[in-house]
SEBAMI-404004 format. One line per field, with one value per residue (C-alpha): x, y, z. Coordinates in nm, 3 decimals, always signed. Layout:
# SEBAMI-404004
u	(X, ...)
v	(Y, ...)
w	(Z, ...)
# end
This chain:
# SEBAMI-404004
u	(+4.384, +4.048, +3.919, +3.555, +3.358, +3.232, +2.886, +2.861, +2.750, +3.058, +3.194, +2.863, +2.731, +3.008, +2.953, +2.576, +2.606, +2.845, +2.641, +2.319, +2.463, +2.601, +2.265, +2.077, +2.293, +2.256, +1.873, +1.797, +1.452, +1.458, +1.080, +1.081, +1.378, +1.214, +0.880, +1.043, +1.232, +0.911, +0.724, +1.005, +0.991, +0.616, +0.655, +0.910, +0.685, +0.384, +0.549, +0.470, +0.754, +0.988, +1.142, +0.832, +0.669, +0.333, +0.142, -0.108, -0.335, -0.701, -0.918, -1.098, -0.772, -0.729, -0.388, -0.416, -0.149, -0.151, -0.060, -0.303, -0.664, -0.725, -0.470, -0.358, -0.532, -0.366, -0.396, -0.380, -0.593, -0.608, -0.230, +0.045, -0.108, -0.375, -0.130, -0.122, -0.380, -0.494, -0.136, -0.057, -0.362, -0.260, +0.092, -0.035, -0.285, -0.029, +0.041, -0.266, -0.473, -0.187, -0.084, +0.274, +0.276, +0.106, +0.360, +0.643, +0.484, +0.436, +0.799, +0.925, +0.720, +0.860, +1.167, +1.362, +1.270, +1.379, +1.712, +1.765, +1.688, +1.928, +2.203, +2.166, +2.143, +2.460, +2.643, +2.543, +2.635, +2.981, +3.034, +2.934, +3.156, +3.448, +3.357, +3.334, +3.594, +3.856, +3.888, +3.708, +3.725, +3.827, +3.817, +4.086, +3.936, +4.248, +4.619, +4.775, +4.927, +5.040, +5.225, +5.147, +4.774, +4.589, +4.237, +3.990, +4.207, +4.016, +4.212, +4.165, +4.229, +4.285, +4.179, +4.319, +4.696, +4.675, +4.568, +4.851, +5.145, +5.303, +5.311, +5.626, +5.771, +5.671, +5.342, +5.035, +4.740, +4.379, +4.260, +3.991, +4.107, +4.219, +4.053, +4.328, +4.251, +3.878, +3.948, +4.151, +3.891, +3.604, +3.775, +3.776, +3.441, +3.248, +3.165, +3.338, +3.031, +3.090, +3.140, +3.497, +3.598, +3.479, +3.608, +3.876, +4.226, +4.510, +4.876, +5.213, +5.368, +5.710, +5.794, +5.703, +5.678, +6.015, +6.153, +6.311, +6.170, +6.286, +6.219, +6.486, +6.630, +6.340, +6.439, +6.301, +6.533, +6.455, +6.689, +6.930, +6.945, +6.818, +6.555, +6.548, +6.193, +6.155, +5.775, +5.746, +5.639, +5.895, +6.109, +5.927, +5.921, +5.866, +6.058, +5.934, +6.081, +6.289, +6.023, +5.993, +5.691, +5.506, +5.400, +5.095, +5.122, +5.281, +5.362, +5.200, +5.277, +5.140, +5.363, +5.272, +5.451, +5.366, +4.998, +4.894, +4.711, +4.902, +5.093, +5.332, +5.025, +4.792, +5.040, +5.063, +4.814, +4.688, +4.732, +4.375, +4.251, +4.399, +4.136, +4.376, +4.666, +4.634, +4.735, +4.673, +4.495, +4.233, +4.081, +4.137, +4.290, +4.600, +4.680, +4.651, +4.920, +5.079, +5.377, +5.502, +5.279, +5.555)
v	(+17.769, +17.617, +17.287, +17.218, +16.899, +16.740, +16.586, +16.309, +16.075, +16.149, +15.797, +15.622, +15.718, +15.514, +15.214, +15.224, +15.266, +14.973, +14.742, +14.844, +14.786, +14.444, +14.338, +14.476, +14.284, +13.963, +13.980, +14.131, +14.018, +13.651, +13.610, +13.737, +13.515, +13.195, +13.278, +13.334, +13.007, +12.816, +12.966, +12.870, +12.512, +12.496, +12.647, +12.384, +12.109, +12.193, +12.334, +12.122, +11.902, +12.074, +11.748, +11.601, +11.925, +11.737, +11.871, +12.157, +12.321, +12.359, +12.655, +12.449, +12.360, +12.006, +11.894, +11.708, +11.475, +11.347, +11.002, +11.007, +11.125, +11.138, +11.417, +11.548, +11.796, +12.133, +12.207, +12.580, +12.656, +13.026, +13.078, +13.118, +13.428, +13.217, +13.009, +13.099, +13.365, +13.395, +13.414, +13.689, +13.890, +13.855, +13.979, +14.271, +14.372, +14.348, +14.698, +14.853, +15.072, +15.127, +15.478, +15.585, +15.526, +15.187, +15.088, +15.176, +14.974, +14.677, +14.703, +14.714, +14.407, +14.210, +13.990, +14.207, +14.523, +14.372, +14.269, +14.618, +14.790, +14.557, +14.621, +14.999, +15.008, +14.804, +15.011, +15.338, +15.213, +15.105, +15.434, +15.641, +15.427, +15.498, +15.866, +15.932, +15.692, +15.609, +15.852, +16.161, +16.389, +16.754, +17.046, +17.317, +17.668, +17.892, +17.917, +17.926, +17.579, +17.654, +17.495, +17.168, +17.229, +17.443, +17.581, +17.309, +17.015, +16.737, +16.519, +16.224, +16.266, +15.950, +15.960, +15.637, +15.671, +15.984, +15.751, +15.500, +15.690, +16.014, +16.318, +16.398, +16.710, +16.794, +16.604, +16.785, +16.772, +16.886, +17.021, +17.213, +17.571, +17.656, +17.929, +18.180, +18.143, +18.190, +18.505, +18.658, +18.567, +18.698, +19.038, +19.052, +18.890, +18.947, +18.682, +18.353, +18.171, +18.283, +18.008, +18.106, +18.074, +17.712, +17.584, +17.315, +17.420, +17.245, +17.323, +17.155, +17.048, +17.214, +17.161, +16.915, +16.955, +17.048, +17.186, +17.529, +17.721, +18.037, +18.202, +18.449, +18.566, +18.394, +18.049, +17.811, +17.693, +17.396, +17.349, +17.597, +17.399, +17.551, +17.330, +17.229, +17.301, +17.239, +17.254, +17.624, +17.885, +18.148, +18.256, +18.403, +18.783, +18.782, +18.685, +18.452, +18.329, +18.180, +17.991, +17.639, +17.427, +17.339, +16.982, +16.844, +17.091, +17.135, +17.431, +17.442, +17.677, +17.716, +17.636, +17.974, +18.138, +18.501, +18.436, +18.203, +18.266, +18.003, +17.929, +18.222, +18.445, +18.253, +18.027, +17.654, +17.384, +17.134, +16.777, +16.686, +16.935, +16.729, +16.556, +16.352, +16.338, +16.438, +16.132, +16.202, +16.421, +16.227, +16.509, +16.650, +16.344, +16.528, +16.623, +16.267, +16.175, +16.276, +16.480, +16.721, +16.587, +16.412)
w	(+1.070, +1.144, +1.017, +0.948, +0.979, +0.663, +0.687, +0.945, +0.663, +0.456, +0.510, +0.570, +0.225, +0.063, +0.289, +0.247, -0.130, -0.166, +0.058, -0.115, -0.460, -0.369, -0.236, -0.536, -0.782, -0.584, -0.570, -0.911, -1.036, -0.932, -0.985, -1.340, -1.428, -1.299, -1.462, -1.799, -1.778, -1.692, -1.987, -2.224, -2.096, -2.157, -2.500, -2.599, -2.457, -2.675, -2.987, -3.296, -3.411, -3.655, -3.768, -3.941, -4.051, -4.068, -3.765, -3.792, -3.537, -3.631, -3.526, -3.265, -3.096, -3.243, -3.359, -3.688, -3.823, -4.183, -4.053, -3.757, -3.803, -3.429, -3.386, -3.054, -2.822, -2.760, -2.387, -2.455, -2.763, -2.684, -2.699, -2.443, -2.289, -2.115, -1.912, -1.543, -1.620, -1.261, -1.138, -1.389, -1.285, -0.921, -1.001, -1.206, -0.941, -0.664, -0.541, -0.710, -0.484, -0.237, -0.139, -0.096, +0.281, +0.242, -0.023, +0.214, +0.492, +0.261, +0.150, +0.510, +0.598, +0.304, +0.338, +0.095, +0.286, +0.617, +0.468, +0.321, +0.651, +0.829, +0.574, +0.586, +0.964, +1.012, +0.750, +0.911, +1.260, +1.141, +0.960, +1.264, +1.486, +1.256, +1.241, +1.614, +1.757, +1.496, +1.204, +1.081, +0.775, +0.796, +0.556, +0.529, +0.491, +0.519, +0.439, +0.787, +0.723, +0.368, +0.186, +0.367, +0.323, +0.073, +0.088, -0.006, +0.101, +0.273, +0.511, +0.741, +1.113, +1.316, +1.680, +1.829, +1.864, +2.080, +2.363, +2.323, +2.175, +2.301, +2.074, +1.883, +1.729, +1.371, +1.392, +1.255, +1.494, +1.500, +1.835, +2.016, +2.082, +2.437, +2.640, +2.559, +2.188, +2.248, +2.446, +2.162, +1.900, +2.113, +2.128, +1.749, +1.667, +1.989, +2.249, +2.329, +2.203, +1.844, +1.587, +1.508, +1.874, +1.884, +1.552, +1.568, +1.465, +1.283, +1.358, +1.385, +1.716, +1.738, +2.106, +2.383, +2.759, +2.908, +2.579, +2.572, +2.274, +2.101, +1.767, +1.655, +1.324, +1.152, +1.278, +1.540, +1.818, +2.043, +2.340, +2.178, +1.851, +1.526, +1.364, +1.000, +0.881, +0.506, +0.536, +0.636, +0.381, +0.493, +0.786, +1.083, +1.104, +1.480, +1.791, +2.060, +2.387, +2.518, +2.714, +2.852, +2.767, +3.091, +3.183, +3.008, +2.720, +2.377, +2.156, +1.812, +1.522, +1.170, +0.873, +0.724, +1.016, +0.942, +0.870, +1.151, +1.477, +1.673, +1.993, +1.964, +2.018, +2.250, +2.432, +2.496, +2.403, +2.666, +2.542, +2.629, +2.368, +2.084, +1.871, +1.661, +1.420, +1.055, +0.854, +0.485, +0.230, +0.034, -0.175, -0.429, -0.599, -0.723, -0.363, -0.232, +0.020, +0.350, +0.241, +0.508, +0.785, +0.983)
# end
């Protein structure tokens, strides 16, 4: 079975989206909020008193009180719309006459634009670091590992522990195909440079270096002991071995034993070809988990 890369931004999209949303909520329209609060304060300052009910505003802007003929001068006879008139015109004209490219440049020069670029850059860098060094997503396109994996499953493959912990039997690993596999595929599809010959594979480790391996009567034997394999789809209809796994290599087989191009056909897998261990299925949601992977 081959696995296929999801987009390299598969994880970074989530990180960038979350970081971007958090920043957008934090900085939502601060200027409009402060301006509205200031206008309300001014409105309350110059509104006629509702307690006495005696003040009126004349057409020429004079405030006349029944108890005081001198009245009181309204500082804004034309209405609230004339306050900060020059400031409002400046705000409304801001951005007029700018083309798309100029608008982008102006945005990138602004404090908010600089903060956004910094946020997205850090998020993308972290996501790519995770993707290339720690964990990566994979897509299952065939049924050679059925029933553990089904077509369309998306799983996470961690790439760290292969450097610090030795491989064990029954672990599911993703690996680059060895030369023997590429030779077999090239005979069927033409040329070792074909895409199928280079696609990463996913199989289960069934034997380690020094193990004696044999498949007979549909069952797998390791060091003359029959193995209990509840994860396989059916008993094998082929025979294999007995052979001993050479140093620096492992033997991998597909769980769908009779429908898998695996180690019983192309031989042993060098350990350095392993990309990482499959740790869990994350999509679709009803398949979430790591059942049968260990």
